[in-house]
C-alpha positions, 0 to 999 in steps of 0.5 A: 500499499505504502509503494502504491501511495509514492507512485499516486503522489508522483502523479499528482505532483505533475497537475497544478497545485491546488490552493482552494482549502475549502474543498473536502479532502474527505471527498477523494475517496480515490486517495488516502485523507491527509491528517495532520497529527499533534503530539504533546511533547510534555505528555498528554492527549494527542488530537488529529486534524484534516488537512485544512481544518482546526476542528479536531477529527480525533482524540487520543483516548490514552494520555501520551507520554512526553515525545521527543520524535516521530519516527514513521507511520504504519497505514496499514494498522493506524499506528504511529511509531515515536521515541519518547523522552526516556529515548524508549520506542512506542507506538500510538494506535490511531484506532483506539487511541492507545500510547504503549512502549514497544519494548522496556529495555535500553535501545538506541540509534532508533530508525523505522521506515514503515512504522511496523518494525522499529529497529535499534542497537541493544546495550549488548551491541545487537541489532534488535527490530521489534515489531507487534509480533515479537522481537529479533535480534542480530549480533554483527561482527562490528557495532554499527554507527547507524540503521538504515531500514529499507522499503522492501523490509531489508536493514543497511547497517552503516559502520566505520572503518577508517576513513570509509563506511562499510555497508552490511545488509540483512534481511531480517528475520534472516541472520546474515549478511547478504550484500555488502559494500564500501563508500567514502566517509560521509556526513549526510546520509540520504534515501529515496522514498522508493527506496531503491537508492542510498546517497552518501555526501562527504568531501569526496562528493555524492557516493549512490548505492543501489539498494537492490544489491548494494553496487556503487554508482559513480561519484559526483564531485561537488563544488563544496561540502554539503550541508544537506540533501534531499530527494525528489519523491521519484529520486530522479533528482537530489537537490544539495545545499552547499556549505559556504555557498548561496546556491543549491546544487541539483543532481541528475539521478540517471546522468550522474552529473550536477543538472543545474544550480538554483542560486539563493540570497543566503546560505542554505543549512538544510533542505526538506522535501515536498512529499508530493514533489511540488516544493523544496524548503530550504532554512535560511537563518533562525527564522527564515524558510525559502520556498523554491518550486521544483518545476522551475527550479527558483525561489517563489517565496519566503516564509517566516518560521522556526526551523525543527525536525518536524516543521515546517511541512508541505501539505496536499493543497499547497500550504506549508504549516509553519511555526510562528510565535507560539503558534502553528500557522497553515500559509499558502506557499505562493500567496502567503495567505494563512488558512489555519491557526493552532494556538500554543501549538509550537509546544508540541510535536507534529506529523502528517500521515496519509490514512483512511482510517477516519472515514465512516465505515459502510453500514454493511461491514457491521452486519453479521453473516448469515447463512441459509441453514445450519453449517452442520452437514454431512458435506461440510464435514466431509470436506473438514475431513479432508484438511483436518485428516492431513494432520494424522499421518497413517499407520505404516503399511495401512491403506491410504484413508476414504475421505469420499463424501458420503451421502446427503444426510436426512433430515433431523429428527424432530426434538421430543416433547417435553412432558407436561409441567417440566417447563421449557426443553433445555438446550445443549450445543456441542463443538465438532471438529470433524466427521470421518469415515474411518474410525482409526483416523477419527481416533488418531485426530482426536489424540491430538486435540485438547480443549480446555485442557480436556480430551475430545471424544469419537461418537459413531453414528450412521447416515443413510447406512454409512458409518460416521465418526464425529469428533466432538467435545461437549455439550455446553449450555450456550452456543456462545460457551461453545464457539468460545472454546473452539476458538480457544482450541485454534483449529477449525470447527463448527458448532451444532444444537443438541447432544453428541 
């Protein structure tokens, strides 16, 4: 889904920017919604806003800890990976509003590409991958200097080696290095949004590496050292802010040369790319940001804003979230018209995610599934027989089991009448795992199943003269109790009314 989103953003970059924030982004059902998330840096309640609106769309149900920075967003799970004030990674679930730590042990050099897998280094110099399903560790030969997660699920370990950097690529959970490379020592590292290239910028210039196999590309010499660099969403160009120079070098990825140079009134000390590929933001001083249009490679405006790791950032309508005084303000990149102001926003952390999780659910999704008839049919049992019977190996020398579907079952007999004065009949329910034609295989399967710590049993019966052996457990006083026990078993099952 994330790769599809990147391609959609590239296509949108070919269209002229839209400046009318009065158009609701919720109506654009073809793509994800732009959601601005406000995180309390000192701890408290988190909020989410649809881009262009100051009305809270969502509020966290639980208190969010004091946060230091945001790592990445998992759009499949609706989870935002973060680092709290103590350096501990965690996840904020935007579906239920809970914030939970990802680990209780000390970990550093934290990084994440997708919000699902969080990487870091343990005190034992091991690489640790933290996912909602568990933790995985890997002990490299040398301690990495930094970790670079890649969109394809692999991880690049960057380790110093004299005046060069050694790159080792692994594919968790496989505990081995699959590819290696060496690049000149670098002060700036840049990764493309698609995750197919990584660039290292140092005194030697810009050295590129193809992520697929860590093959080196040609080094591009720069007029001076790099202060910062960013890549376009497609990765076709790399913008490099040059130290001591009032210019930005634009490098063509395919020609591997400097395509052009953008002149600036002052030097740029940091760069930030518009995720939709329209603008590049350049930091020019303590409270000044220059907006550069990618299409014309020229400065189109200068805006007042402080510069942090989270802000300023560009939204889908061409406006920019800026830090002004103590507030966060959404201002049009070209006209400088203010759209929205969040009072006191400078004290919090902000991030922009693309997600449809806040859209209303379709009414039909919450309707229970209904079946025309009871699923307790011999035909259904035969299908389960063929699946579950494969779990039990036949005895040596025994003939292959007969798993032919028996004839359709006769209609069940009418329930016996309840004697007068005894009240309504007591309903019972039975949990059934299989209905087999072979008693030996039924007994063998029953020996492998435990429900609530107790064994199941085999009950014989005859349908149209055909002997059938059911693997059952029960009875239960309600269908809910039987269903709960079936789920706990972890095996395919069905529930039918009546005693076995």
